[in-house]
Structure formats: structure tokens, C-alpha cells
C-alpha positions as CSV (number, residue, x, y, z in Angstrom):
1,M,-190.4,30.2,-32.8
2,P,-193.0,32.7,-31.5
3,T,-196.6,31.7,-32.3
4,P,-199.9,33.6,-32.1
5,P,-202.0,33.2,-29.0
6,P,-204.4,30.3,-28.8
7,L,-207.5,32.3,-29.8
8,T,-210.6,30.6,-31.1
9,R,-213.4,31.7,-33.4
10,R,-216.4,31.1,-31.1
11,G,-219.6,31.9,-32.8
12,G,-219.1,30.8,-36.4
13,R,-216.8,29.9,-39.3
14,Q,-214.2,32.2,-40.9
15,T,-212.5,31.9,-44.2
16,D,-209.9,34.4,-45.6
17,L,-208.5,34.2,-49.1
18,G,-205.5,36.2,-50.3
19,P,-201.8,36.6,-49.7
20,A,-200.8,34.4,-46.8
21,K,-199.5,37.3,-44.6
22,W,-202.6,39.4,-45.1
23,A,-205.0,36.5,-44.6
24,L,-203.4,35.3,-41.4
25,K,-203.1,38.8,-39.9
26,T,-206.8,39.5,-40.8
27,T,-207.8,36.3,-39.1
28,L,-205.8,37.1,-35.9
29,F,-207.2,40.7,-35.9
30,L,-210.8,39.4,-36.1
31,N,-210.1,37.1,-33.1
32,I,-208.7,39.9,-31.0
33,L,-211.6,42.2,-32.1
34,R,-214.0,39.6,-30.8
35,L,-212.2,39.5,-27.4
36,E,-211.4,43.2,-27.0
37,G,-214.4,44.8,-28.8
38,N,-217.1,42.8,-26.9
39,F,-219.1,42.2,-30.1
40,W,-220.5,38.8,-29.0
41,T,-220.2,39.0,-25.2
42,I,-221.3,41.3,-22.5
43,P,-218.5,43.6,-21.3
44,D,-217.2,43.5,-17.7
45,D,-219.2,46.7,-16.9
46,P,-222.4,46.5,-18.9
47,V,-223.6,49.9,-17.6
48,N,-220.6,51.7,-19.1
49,G,-221.5,52.3,-22.7
50,A,-217.9,52.8,-23.8
51,G,-217.3,49.1,-23.2
52,W,-219.8,48.0,-25.9
53,F,-218.4,47.6,-29.4
54,D,-215.1,48.9,-28.4
55,L,-213.0,49.9,-31.5
56,D,-210.5,52.1,-29.7
57,Q,-207.3,50.1,-29.9
58,S,-205.7,52.4,-27.3
59,T,-207.4,50.3,-24.6
60,W,-206.6,46.9,-26.1
61,S,-204.0,44.6,-24.5
62,Q,-202.9,43.3,-27.9
63,V,-203.2,44.4,-31.5
64,V,-202.1,43.4,-35.0
65,A,-199.8,45.6,-37.0
66,P,-201.6,46.5,-40.3
67,T,-200.4,45.4,-43.7
68,P,-202.1,46.9,-46.7
69,I,-203.0,44.2,-49.2
70,G,-201.4,46.1,-52.0
71,T,-198.0,45.8,-50.3
72,D,-198.2,42.1,-49.5
73,Y,-196.5,39.9,-52.1
74,S,-196.5,36.6,-50.1
75,Q,-197.9,33.6,-51.8
76,L,-201.6,32.9,-52.0
77,G,-203.2,31.2,-48.9
78,I,-206.6,30.0,-47.7
79,V,-207.2,30.4,-44.0
80,H,-210.3,28.5,-42.9
81,S,-211.2,28.2,-39.3
82,R,-214.2,27.0,-37.3
83,F,-213.5,26.6,-33.5
84,K,-209.8,26.2,-34.1
85,Y,-206.9,27.7,-32.2
86,M,-204.9,30.3,-34.2
87,F,-201.8,28.2,-33.7
88,D,-203.3,25.2,-35.4
89,V,-204.7,27.4,-38.3
90,Q,-201.4,29.1,-39.1
91,K,-198.6,26.6,-38.6
92,R,-198.7,24.9,-42.0
93,I,-199.3,28.1,-43.9
94,T,-196.4,30.0,-42.3
95,A,-194.1,27.0,-42.9
96,D,-194.9,26.9,-46.6
97,A,-194.8,30.7,-47.1
98,Q,-191.6,30.9,-44.8
99,L,-193.2,33.7,-42.7
100,T,-192.2,34.4,-39.1
101,W,-194.4,35.8,-36.3
102,E,-192.8,38.7,-34.4
103,P,-194.6,39.8,-31.2
104,R,-193.2,42.9,-29.4
105,R,-194.3,44.8,-26.3
106,Y,-194.9,48.4,-27.0
107,L,-193.5,50.6,-24.2
108,E,-193.9,54.4,-23.9
109,G,-191.1,56.1,-25.7
110,D,-190.6,53.3,-28.3
111,P,-191.0,54.1,-32.0
112,E,-194.5,53.8,-33.3
113,P,-195.2,50.3,-34.6
114,W,-196.9,52.0,-37.6
115,P,-197.6,55.7,-38.4
116,G,-200.4,57.0,-36.2
117,A,-200.5,54.1,-33.8
118,N,-202.1,55.0,-30.4
119,L,-201.4,52.1,-28.0
120,R,-201.4,51.7,-24.3
121,H,-198.2,51.1,-22.4
122,G,-197.3,47.4,-22.5
123,C,-199.6,46.5,-25.4
124,L,-198.5,43.3,-27.3
125,V,-198.1,44.0,-31.0
126,W,-198.3,41.0,-33.4
127,D,-196.6,41.2,-36.7
128,L,-196.0,38.7,-39.5
129,V,-192.8,39.3,-41.4
130,D,-191.0,37.7,-44.3
131,N,-187.3,37.4,-43.6
132,S,-186.7,34.7,-46.2
133,G,-187.0,36.5,-49.5
134,W,-187.3,33.1,-51.2
135,D,-189.7,34.3,-53.9
136,T,-188.1,37.8,-54.4
137,E,-184.3,37.7,-54.2
138,T,-182.0,36.1,-51.6
139,A,-178.8,34.1,-51.3
140,I,-179.3,30.4,-52.1
141,G,-175.8,29.1,-51.4
142,G,-172.3,29.4,-52.7
143,N,-168.8,29.1,-51.3
144,I,-166.3,31.3,-49.5
145,F,-164.1,31.6,-52.6
146,D,-166.5,32.8,-55.2
147,G,-169.1,34.3,-52.9
148,L,-172.8,33.6,-52.5
149,T,-175.2,32.9,-55.4
150,R,-178.4,35.0,-55.4
151,G,-181.7,34.1,-57.0
152,F,-185.4,33.8,-56.5
153,T,-187.9,31.0,-56.5
154,S,-190.7,31.1,-59.1
155,I,-193.9,29.1,-58.9
156,G,-195.1,27.4,-62.0
157,S,-198.5,28.0,-63.7
158,D,-199.8,24.8,-62.0
159,G,-199.3,26.4,-58.6
160,I,-197.1,23.6,-57.3
161,S,-193.8,23.2,-59.3
162,Q,-191.0,25.7,-58.6
163,E,-187.6,26.5,-60.0
164,I,-184.8,28.9,-58.9
165,D,-183.8,31.7,-61.3
166,V,-180.2,32.8,-60.6
167,I,-179.4,36.6,-60.8
168,P,-176.2,36.8,-62.9
169,D,-175.1,40.3,-61.7
170,P,-176.7,41.2,-58.4
171,T,-176.2,44.5,-56.6
172,F,-174.9,44.8,-53.1
173,P,-177.1,46.5,-50.5
174,A,-175.8,50.0,-49.7
175,E,-176.9,49.7,-46.0
176,Y,-174.0,47.4,-45.3
177,S,-171.6,50.2,-46.0
178,Q,-173.2,52.7,-43.6
179,P,-171.3,53.0,-40.3
180,G,-173.4,51.9,-37.3
181,W,-176.2,50.3,-39.4
182,K,-177.5,47.2,-37.8
183,G,-179.6,44.6,-39.6
184,T,-179.6,42.0,-42.3
185,K,-181.1,42.6,-45.8
186,T,-183.2,39.7,-46.9
187,R,-181.8,39.8,-50.5
188,A,-178.2,39.6,-49.4
189,P,-177.5,37.8,-46.0
190,G,-174.4,39.4,-44.6
191,I,-173.5,36.8,-41.9
192,I,-171.5,33.6,-42.5
193,L,-170.5,31.5,-39.5
194,R,-167.4,29.6,-40.6
195,D,-166.4,26.4,-39.0
196,G,-162.8,26.0,-38.0
197,E,-160.3,26.0,-35.2
198,R,-159.7,29.8,-35.2
199,T,-163.3,31.1,-35.7
200,G,-166.1,32.2,-33.5
201,V,-167.9,28.9,-33.8
202,Q,-167.2,27.0,-30.5
203,S,-169.1,23.8,-31.4
204,N,-171.3,22.6,-34.2
205,E,-173.5,19.7,-35.2
206,F,-174.6,19.3,-38.8
207,H,-177.5,17.1,-40.1
208,W,-178.5,16.4,-43.7
209,K,-181.6,14.7,-44.9
210,P,-182.1,14.0,-48.6
211,A,-185.4,14.6,-50.4
212,T,-187.8,11.7,-50.1
213,D,-191.1,11.4,-52.0
214,T,-191.6,12.5,-55.5
215,E,-195.3,12.0,-56.0
216,F,-198.0,13.7,-54.0
217,V,-201.6,12.6,-53.5
218,T,-204.5,14.4,-51.8
219,G,-208.3,14.5,-51.9
220,G,-211.0,12.0,-50.8
221,H,-214.1,13.7,-52.1
222,S,-214.9,14.4,-55.8
223,M,-214.3,17.9,-57.1
224,P,-217.2,20.3,-56.8
225,G,-220.0,19.6,-59.3
226,V,-219.1,16.0,-60.1
227,N,-221.5,14.2,-57.8
228,E,-224.2,16.7,-58.6
229,L,-223.7,16.3,-62.3
230,I,-224.0,12.5,-62.1
231,S,-227.1,12.7,-59.9
232,A,-228.8,15.1,-62.3
233,T,-227.9,12.9,-65.3
234,I,-229.3,9.8,-63.7
235,N,-232.5,11.6,-62.7
236,M,-232.9,13.0,-66.2
237,V,-232.2,9.7,-68.0
238,G,-234.5,7.8,-65.6
239,D,-237.4,10.2,-66.1
240,L,-236.9,10.2,-69.9
241,I,-237.1,6.4,-70.0
242,A,-240.2,6.4,-67.8
243,A,-241.8,9.0,-70.1
244,A,-241.0,6.9,-73.2
245,V,-242.7,3.7,-71.8
246,F,-245.5,5.7,-70.1
247,I,-244.7,4.8,-66.5
248,P,-244.3,7.1,-63.5
249,P,-240.9,8.9,-63.2
250,V,-238.2,6.6,-61.8
251,G,-235.2,8.9,-61.9
252,G,-235.2,9.6,-58.2
253,M,-235.4,5.9,-57.4
254,L,-232.5,5.1,-59.7
255,D,-230.4,7.9,-58.2
256,A,-231.1,6.7,-54.7
257,L,-230.0,3.2,-55.6
258,L,-226.9,4.2,-57.5
259,K,-225.7,7.1,-55.3
260,P,-223.5,4.8,-53.1
261,L,-221.8,3.5,-56.2
262,Y,-220.8,6.9,-57.8
263,T,-220.5,9.3,-54.8
264,D,-216.9,10.5,-54.3
265,V,-215.6,8.0,-56.9
266,F,-214.8,10.1,-60.0
267,L,-212.2,12.9,-59.7
268,A,-212.0,12.2,-56.0
269,F,-208.2,12.2,-55.7
270,M,-205.5,14.4,-57.2
271,K,-201.9,13.5,-57.9
272,W,-198.9,15.5,-58.8
273,Q,-195.3,14.4,-59.5
274,D,-192.1,16.5,-59.0
275,I,-190.2,15.4,-62.1
276,G,-187.2,17.5,-61.4
277,R,-186.8,15.9,-57.9
278,A,-187.3,12.4,-59.4
279,N,-184.6,12.9,-62.0
280,K,-182.2,14.3,-59.3
281,L,-182.8,11.3,-57.0
282,G,-182.1,8.7,-59.8
283,W,-183.9,5.6,-60.8
284,S,-184.4,4.2,-57.2
285,H,-186.3,6.6,-54.8
286,Y,-189.4,7.1,-52.7
287,Q,-192.6,7.2,-54.7
288,E,-195.9,8.5,-53.2
289,T,-196.9,10.3,-50.1
290,W,-200.3,11.4,-48.8
291,C,-200.8,15.2,-48.3
292,E,-203.0,16.2,-45.4
293,G,-205.1,19.4,-45.4
294,A,-207.5,18.9,-48.2
295,D,-210.5,16.5,-48.5
296,R,-211.7,17.6,-51.9
297,A,-209.6,17.1,-55.1
298,Y,-209.0,19.7,-57.8
299,T,-209.6,22.7,-55.5
300,L,-207.4,25.5,-54.3
301,S,-207.0,23.9,-50.9
302,A,-205.8,20.7,-52.7
303,L,-203.1,22.7,-54.5
304,I,-202.0,24.1,-51.2
305,A,-201.9,20.7,-49.6
306,L,-199.7,19.4,-52.5
307,R,-197.4,22.3,-52.1
308,T,-197.1,21.7,-48.3
309,G,-196.4,18.0,-49.0
310,M,-193.6,18.9,-51.4
311,W,-192.1,21.3,-48.9
312,R,-192.4,18.7,-46.1
313,T,-190.4,16.1,-48.1
314,R,-187.7,18.5,-49.5
315,E,-184.0,18.2,-48.9
316,Q,-183.3,19.5,-45.4
317,T,-180.1,20.6,-43.6
318,T,-179.9,21.5,-39.9
319,H,-176.8,23.2,-38.5
320,S,-176.6,23.7,-34.7
321,V,-173.8,26.0,-33.7
322,T,-172.6,27.5,-30.4
323,V,-171.1,30.9,-30.9
324,A,-170.4,34.0,-28.7
325,D,-172.3,37.1,-29.5
326,G,-170.2,39.6,-31.4
327,V,-167.9,37.3,-33.3
328,E,-168.2,36.6,-37.1
329,N,-170.1,39.9,-37.4
330,L,-173.0,38.4,-35.4
331,R,-175.2,40.6,-33.3
332,I,-178.3,39.0,-31.9
333,G,-181.2,41.4,-31.8
334,Q,-184.3,42.7,-33.5
335,R,-185.1,45.8,-35.5
336,G,-182.0,47.9,-35.4
337,F,-180.6,46.3,-32.2
338,G,-178.9,43.5,-34.0
339,N,-178.4,41.8,-37.4
340,A,-179.8,38.3,-36.7
341,W,-183.0,37.0,-35.1
342,I,-185.5,34.2,-35.6
343,G,-186.3,34.0,-39.3
344,T,-183.1,35.7,-40.5
345,R,-181.2,34.0,-43.3
346,I,-177.5,33.5,-42.5
347,G,-174.8,31.3,-44.0
348,T,-172.8,28.5,-42.3
349,T,-169.9,26.3,-43.4
350,V,-169.2,22.7,-42.4
351,L,-165.5,21.8,-42.4
352,E,-165.9,18.0,-42.9
353,W,-169.0,17.9,-45.2
354,G,-169.5,18.7,-48.9
355,P,-167.1,20.6,-51.2
356,P,-164.4,22.7,-49.6
357,G,-165.7,26.2,-48.7
358,K,-169.4,25.4,-49.4
359,V,-171.8,27.7,-47.7
360,Y,-175.3,26.6,-46.6
361,V,-177.8,29.4,-46.4
362,D,-181.0,29.0,-44.4
363,R,-183.2,30.7,-41.8
364,I,-182.5,30.8,-38.1
365,T,-185.2,28.6,-36.5
366,E,-184.1,28.6,-32.8
367,L,-182.1,30.9,-30.5
368,T,-181.1,30.0,-27.0
369,L,-179.0,32.1,-24.7
370,W,-177.5,30.3,-21.7
371,W,-174.7,30.3,-19.2
372,D,-173.7,28.8,-15.9
373,R,-171.1,29.5,-13.2
374,K,-168.3,28.0,-15.3
375,T,-169.4,29.2,-18.8
376,T,-169.6,32.7,-20.2
377,P,-172.9,33.6,-21.9
378,H,-173.2,32.3,-25.4
379,W,-175.8,31.6,-28.0
380,D,-177.0,28.2,-29.3
381,I,-178.2,28.7,-32.8
382,I,-180.2,26.3,-35.0
383,V,-180.1,27.1,-38.7
384,G,-182.4,25.3,-41.1
385,H,-185.0,22.6,-40.4
386,R,-185.7,21.8,-36.8
387,E,-185.1,18.3,-35.5
388,P,-188.3,16.3,-35.2
389,E,-190.0,16.6,-31.9
390,D,-190.6,13.9,-29.4
391,P,-192.7,11.0,-30.9
392,V,-195.2,11.1,-28.0
393,A,-195.7,14.9,-28.4
394,K,-196.1,14.4,-32.2
395,A,-198.7,11.7,-31.6
396,L,-200.6,14.0,-29.2
397,E,-200.5,16.8,-31.8
398,M,-201.9,14.5,-34.5
399,L,-204.7,13.4,-32.1
400,Q,-205.4,17.0,-31.4
401,E,-205.7,17.7,-35.2
402,V,-208.1,14.7,-35.6
403,M,-210.2,16.0,-32.7
404,S,-210.2,19.5,-34.4
405,I,-211.4,18.0,-37.7
406,A,-214.2,16.0,-35.9
407,R,-215.3,19.2,-34.2
408,D,-215.5,21.0,-37.5
409,L,-217.7,18.2,-38.9
410,G,-220.0,18.5,-36.0
411,V,-219.2,15.0,-34.6
412,L,-217.9,16.4,-31.3
């Protein structure tokens, strides 16, 4: 899946709060502005005044497509960065919000990426799109006999729990009836790759992983104000006692002695249980899991960490299919050149798994076009959760994250 360039925020800390798409695109824009605008560095030609504080995007090598905050309905996200690569900052947020990065080269003669855009030939335009429709309206499954079921996911008032509301009488997009129209509407995926001997699917491999943990824990430090309140109380009580017996104030001394005993002890961890998942899994199931990404309990970042942990341990299906381009109504391409690309929701069937005719609907997470001297060109498509990466690569990624945390704390 395309990912943003490895830009870093040299020169300070950055925090953006808002809809996930808007916050991530703003963060990426500020990074590119730092590089292209020469706000913190001397330009290549210091004598040329036009190179200082350059806000003319027609000279930039890469830009971010704007998204007005009033038109962004993605879920809330906190983007916090200090000397981090953009890839590390965004990967968990985009996974939880089901967003997809879409970089495109702008060439002269192409349609404008947005109205009024003035870009140089070959400029790389970064956009963050939502092809899932999971929180608005989209297909959530079904079968080839009764059709697909459409609904939307709603988040509870606690910010963590979620449920699916089924739309009883959905409308069908009119675009699918227009001759020559290419694309896939998020709310009604129009592609189903059917498994069978006389279909366009040449080979397939299906994996199913049940949901695991039902209880999620995060934190490590007391919620804001707890340590300070205890410290102020000890100081006040100590000074009042000293005043009553006519001795010098001892509140500071008592606080210094007791601080190791109460610091980050009360309200330091936060736990949430997915009761619906627990009931579905029965009386014997996995219990707790630790959620990375938040070191202070009962904060917004802790809620996001719990949501990410719930998403990471959800029920997952992976369907790898080999199919020729053009069969089963499949046209690989972007933005008017096809009806399926990375992030597009499509349906697949598995002949020997589940109820007869059951359709699994999920996003395309990987596309590979390959051929050789004996094989005609075809696409390898992975729908759903990607297979876990190599354990060594995963260990190196975890080590990189630890080093990034240490750098944020000023240890390195």
C-alpha cells in the first residue's frame, strides 16, 4: 500500500487534533512546507530572494491535495510527532480509520487535482482517501442468492464500542447504469469475484482468523491531575499539622518522602471490555491484551489506543486470488480508468468455506501484476487483512519504534 514519504519534523514538536484525514494531511503538508518553503534552512541560492519563504506551490516537487475540514467526516484522530518519520506517525491511524494514501504524478494535460491548482509538470500529489465507507454506508457481506447487505458502523458514546446498523431498503447507485462509467461507489461495491471452475478466478487461497482478545488495557501513568492533586493534598495537610503544633512547615518534606509511593499508582491504567465479542466467542476465549500507543490513562490518546487494540484483534479474513483483468466486471485502474484499486471494497466467494454462496466483502490491500514467457499477464489480488510480515522484519520494526520513543523522551 502506498505510504507517505519518510519526512521528519526537524526543529520541534507537532500535534494535530481533528478528523483523521484532515490531521494527517495537515501534518504531511507542514513537513513538505518545511522542505520546499525554506522556513528553517537556507535555500540553495541565498542571493535569490524568491527562494526564501517560498509559498508558491507551482515550484514544489510534491504537494498535498487540500481537504476542507468541514467536508471531512473521518473519525477523530490525534497526530503527535517529534522527530518521527511520517510513515511511523500515520500507519496505525490510517489502519484504524481505514484510509488509503493515493500518490499521483501530475502531468501537463491531466485534470486539475483540485480547482485552481497550479502545479509543475511531474509534481507528486499526495491525497488521503476513504474507499471503505465503514462509518457511512457500505456492503458488509451477504450471499449471491439474496444479494449484499448494506449498513454502517456507529461508534458508541464511550468512543470504543461499535455496532453495525443495517439499512433495510438501500438505494442502488445510478452511476452503475450509465454506459461507459468506470469506478466503484463506496456505499455499494459492484464487483464480486466468484470462486468456481468456470469463473474468472484462476486460483485462490483463503485464510480465516477468529477474533482473539476481549479485554484491552493501556496506560502506565496516572491521568492528568491525579499526581498533582495528591501532592497538593499532602503539602496542605502537612503544613496544617505543623501549624497546629507550632513547628516549621513539613508538607514539602512529607511529599518528597511519599512521592515514590503514590506517583503513577492511582488511575494509572485503563481497561475496557468488548462484551459483544466475549458473548460471541463463548465461555472459553482469550482475555486481556496490552494496547500500545498511550502512556497515560483516561486521555483521548488512551481511547484511540484501545480502539486500535480492538481493531488489531478483530476477526480477519484474507482472500488471495489470481484473476485476469477484464473478467468478472473487474477493471484495475484509478479514478475513471478502472473500477478497482488499492483500498476499493469488493466481494469474493469461497467455494469450500462457509454457507453456500456467502460473499466476503473487504478492501483490496495488495495488487501485483506479473507475467513471464509462458504466462499471460494477470493480477494477483489480496482482499482483506494482509498476512503477517517476516518475524525478523517485525522485530526490527518494533526496535525502530522503541528507538523512536526513546528519542522523543530525550534519552537518545
